[in-house]
N, C-alpha and C positions, 0 to 999 in steps of 0.2 A: 495510574501514576506510581512510578517506583517508589515514592515516599511511603506506600503504605505497605511497603516491604522492608523488613528490619532484621538485622544480626541479632541473634539471640540474645548477647550481651547487652543489647540497647534497650531491651523491654524490661521494665522492673519487675513485672509480674505478668504471667500469661495464663490464658485459659485454655485447658486441653480441648482440642477439635477433633472429633472423630469424622471422618469423611468415609462413606460407604456408597457402593453401588446399590441400587434397588434390590436386586437378586440376593444381597447379603443382608438386608435390612432384618428380616425375620430371624434369621440364625443370630444377629447381633443382639436382638431385642430379647430372644429366649434366655440369655446369659446375663441380662440386666437384673437388678433387685426389683421387688415389688413397688417401690416408690418411684422408680423411672417408668414402669408400665402405667402406674396410677397419673402421673404426671402427664405423660404424652397423651393417654387417654383424654383426660381433663381439658387439655388444650385443642385436642381435635387434630393432632398430628397424624398425618395418613401415610408416612413413610416417603415424604418427597419434600425437598426444601432445607431450611434451616431452622434450627430450635435451640434455645438454651435450656440447660438442664441445671436444676436449682439444688444447691446442699441444703442440709436441714437448717443452717442458720440464716436462710434467706439469700445468700449470696450465689454467684454461679459456680457449680462444681464442674461444670464441662459445657460443651456445644456439640451439636450434631449437624451434619449436612449430608443428605442423601441425594444423589443423582442418578441419571440413567446408566451412563457408562463413562469410566474414566479415561477410556481410549480417545474421548473426545477433549482436545485440548482447552476447550471453553467450558466444560462442565461445571468448572467452580466459578464461572464468570459472574455468578450473581452473589457470592459468598460476602463479598465485601458491603453489598447493598442490604442484604437480608439480614446480616448478623448487626447486634448492636456495637457501637464505638467501643473499642477496647482492644487489647492485644492477644492475638491467639497463636497457639502452636499446635501442629499436626500431631496427634499422638498415637495413630495406629499405621502410618505409612512411613517407611525409611528409604525406599528405593529412589535413588536421584532422579532418574527419568519421569516417575509420577509426581514427586515434588516439585520439579521443575514446570511440569504441565499446571500443577494446582497453582503454583505462584504466578506463572504467567497469567493465566485465567483471572486471577485475584487481582493483578495489577491492571490490566487492561479492562477489566470491568470496573475499577474505580476511577476510570477516566473521567474527568471534567473539563470543559473548554470554559476557562475563566478569564480570557482576554478582556471581556467587556461586562461581565457580571459575576461578582464574587459569590462563591459558596463557601461559607465558613462551617458548615455542618461537619462535625468530626466523622471520621470513618473508621470502619474496622481495619486493623493492622495484622499482618501475618509475619511472626517471628520465624527466622530460619537459622538453624545451627550449622548447615553445609554451606560454608562460604562461596564453595564453587558454584552451587545451585543459585545461590543469591545473587551473584555477580552475574551469571548468564540471564537469569530471569530479568534484572533490571536492565540489562543491555536490550533485552527482546522488546519489554515494555517501552524502553525509550524509544526505539525504533519505530513502533506503532504509534506512539504519542506524537514524535515530530511528524510523522506523516499525517495523522489526524489535525493536528494543529495548524499545519501549512494549508489543509484543504479548507477547514473550518473558518479560516481568517477571511473576512470580507475583501473583495478585490481593491477596495479603496485603500487598504493597508497590506495588499499582496500583489503588488504590480512587479515587473520584471526587476527593477532594483531592489525590492523588498526579497524576491526570491533569492537574488544573488548573495544577499546579506545572510540569508538562513544557509546557504550553500558554504560560505565563507565561516560561518560559525561552526558548522560540524567539522570542516576542514581543519579549523584551528586546534579543534579537541583531539584530532588523531595525526596532527603534522602533515597534513596533505596541503597540496598548493591549488590555488584556484585562479585562472586568469579569465577574461573578459574580451569580446568582441562587441562593440557598442556603437548603435546608431549607424550613420553613414560609413563607419569603417567596416560594416557589413558587406556593402558595396565593393570597397576597395580590397577586401580579402576574399571576396567572391562567395557570398553567402547570399544570393540574391532573393530566394524565397522566404527566408526568414525576415529581410527587410521588407519585402513587399507586403506580407502580412500584417506587420507591426508599424509601418512607418505611419499610418492614420492618428496613432495615439500620441498624446502629449508625453507618455513614458516611453523613452527610446527601446526598441527592441534591441537584444543581446543574445550572444551565445556563451553560456557558462561551460567553463570547461575544468573540471575538478580531475586531479591525478592524486595517486597513492602507491606505495607498494614498492617492491624491489624490480628493477628492469629485467632481471633474470627469470622472475616468475611467469608464469602465464598470464597472458593478457587478456583481460576481461573488460569489456566495455557496456556501459549502461546507458542508454538515451531515453530521456523522459520529455514527453510533451507539456511544455510550459505556457499554455495560452491563459494568462491570468485571468482575462475576462473575454468571453465570447459572445459579441453582439448579433454574430453572423456576418457582419460585414454589410455589404450594400443589400445583401440577400438576407435581410434583417429577420432575425428569429422572432416569432410571437413572444408575447410576455410571458406566458406560462413556461415557454421553453427556455426563456432568458433567467428565470428566476434564480437557478441553482448554478448558473454559469461562472460564479466563482470558484467552483470545483473543476473547471475545464483545463487547470493546471495540476490535475490529479496524477497524471503520469510524472510529472516532475516530483511531485511528493513521494511518489512510490520509489523512484530511483534514489532519492536522497535517503530514504528509511532503509532501503536494501543496502546502500552505501554505508549507512551507521552500523547495521548488523555485520557487514564484512569487516570492517575496520576495528571495530570494538571486539571482534573474535578473532582478530589477526590472523584471517584468512590467507593464505600464503599466494595470494594473486597480484599481478599488477593491474591495478584498478583505474579505469578511466570512466568520468561521468560527463555527459554532454547534455546540456538543458537548452534548447532553444526557447527564449522567454519573450513573449510578445503580448500586446493586448490587440484583439481583433475589434477594431472601432472603426466608427464612420465619420470621415472627413472629406474634405474637398480632395485630398489625395489619397484616398482609399483606393485599393486595387479593385478592378472591375469584372464583372462577367464577360467573358470574351476576350480578355487580355490574354497574351501570350508571355511567359516569364520562361526565361533559359535558366535552369536550374544549375547548381555547382556542379554537378556530372556532366553537364553540356546537353542534357535532354531538354527540349521545349515542352512546355506544359501548357495547354489551353485552359482557362480557368471557366468551368462549367458552372461553379457555384463557390461563392465566397465564404460560405459557410462549411466547405469542407477545407478548412484552413490547416488542421491539425497535422495532415499528411505532407502539406506543404513545407511547414516548418520542420517537420521530421525529416524529410528527403535530403535536404542539405547537411543535417546533423548526422544521418547515416553515411554520407558520402564522405563526410568528414573522419568518421569513425573508421573507415576502411583504411586510411592511412597508415595506422598503426599494424596493421594485419594481425587482429584480435584471434584468439581462437574461438570466441562467441560473443555475440552482440544480443543484447536483450534490449528490447524497448518497451516502454509502457505507455499506454495513451488512453484517455476518455474519448475514444476515436468515433464511435458510431452507436446511433440508437439502434441500428439492425442486430448488433450483438446482444444487446439486452432482449429484443424481441425473441431472440432464439433460445438464450440461456437464461433468462430473468436477469435481475439486478444482483443477486449474491454469488453467481458462478461466473468467474472471469473466462472469458474465450482465449485461447491463444493460437497462433499460426507459426508454423515453423519448416524450414527445409530439411531438418533433421529428424527422420522418423523414430530412430531409436531414442533420442533425446526426449521426443516428444512422451514416450512411454514412462521413461524414468522420471520425468516432470509430473506426470499425474501420479504416479506412485508416491512420490516423496511429498506432494501436496497432500494426499490421503493421509499419510503418516502423520502429519503436523497439524491436521485440520484446517488446512489452508488448499480447499479443493480448486483446480483448474481444469480446463476441458479444452481438448484439441478440436480445431475446426479446420477445414479442408482448404488449401490453396489450389482451388479447382483451376487448372491453366485455362481452360476454354473461354473462362469468363473475363480473361484479357481482352478480348474482342471489344468487350463493352467500355474499353478504356481507349479506344481508338478515336482519333481526331482527323478531320479534314485539313486541318492547316497547321497541325503541330504533331510532335512524335506522339503525344497522349492527352488525354483530360484529365483533370484532378478528380472528377466525379463522374460515375456512370449515370446517364439517363433514367436508367430504369430504377424502380425502387426495391427490386427484388435483390438479394445477394449482397447488401451494401457492406456488411463487415468483411466478406470476401474481396471483393473488389478495391476495398480500401487497404485490405494487405497485400494483395497483388500489385497495387501502385508501389507500396513500399517496398515490397520484394526487387522490384526494377533497379532499386539503389544500393542493394548490398551484395550484388553478383553473387558469387558462389560461397561467400562466407558463411559459417554456421550462424544461424540468426533464429531468434525467437521473438515474436510481436505479440504483447498482450493488449487486448481492448477490454478496459476495465470501467466498472461504474464508479469506484472509488467513493461510494457514499452508501450508508445503511439507510434503505428506507423505513425500515421497521427495527424495534428494540429487540435484540436477542441476547442470551447470556453472554457477557464479555464484550459485546458489540452494541453500544448506543446508536441512536439515529444521529447522523452526521458523516463527516469525513472518515473514510477508512482505508486501513492498508489491504490490499487484495493481491495475493500472488507473490508478495516479497519473501514470505517465510518459506513457500514452496521452492522458489528459486535458490533462496540461501541454501536451504536444506540439499538441494541438488549440488551445488557449488561445494557445500562442505563434504559431501559424499564422495565427489570427484577430486577435490583437490586438498581437502582437509587432512 
């Protein structure tokens, strides 16, 4: 939470905090008075983690935090949890880049989801004298917080209309505009696959369309899968697979978090965000296996599996994205379990038709500790998407290569436009420094770093 970061003049008194990498700890310790040696020995400090340092009067004279490497932007992610409540300032680091990394980690590590359960326990706060670092860190933290909050919110309170309210709140903050195509208007305006997936829910499906920036700037379009809950449709998921399906709008949360970063940092781009928002429910009018739907592009799609709904809502949004002739399209989706099998839950996979861009993205992701990994658009697997009665199926019959066939399905709808598709977990299965269990922003800082490097 950005509230744990303060401007230096907002803190009444601060405790000096020394932050060290492990390799420098022994050198630092050798320069300290015997009293510090004695204290650290008496509390069993082993040169890792956080520790208060006492003054002779019993108050804290300072604090110490030792981590593996400050090249990791999450290295200081446990600071706010390990240190007692109070105000701290960093005493031994003044480089803006390092301060930004520490402040970011401090803030995202202090995150709490408090919509339903309040936690009034005070937290350690970091005071920063560099106003530019403070503002940038607060914006980065808020982007992650938005993303996490949206994903963590139960589906009962995060249906398509609620996702629309969130988009409007972000738009209002930065003077962006938002329009909506809702319910049967999706049919009237030719978004048939979004309507088909969402029509069985009492919560009307919609296409959310956010726009920001100057018309003369490079056009960048973000598309996010907004399946607010996924029962699997008539191909019903088992209960254990349905338990976390409130996170199936994680792609929408990612693009809203990324949009927040872009707008807060005033990146000189003409931004458009498209979110097809639906609930994949079961009712008398639910779409069925074997149905054929004509997409916005005009391609006919035979429904092999109603639980492969994300690519259906995305394909109409991607077709719409082409109308502005953007320089590049990024889509984010919690699309396949197959990507998690390939890369695990903590490394987002991506596919792209731009090989140079792929290398740049991975490099930028490494720099900002937001790793992403390219997977192949293996064209021979298009054969798995063939249908006997339509142009293609929405889901290959084979269990193998599922992330690739899903990406190939989406590629059909972007033509030759530069495009990157992220298949993300959007959820932390385990606690790591700066990353609590629950909804997570994955890949958005890598993309922002790439855009900032290209257009900033």
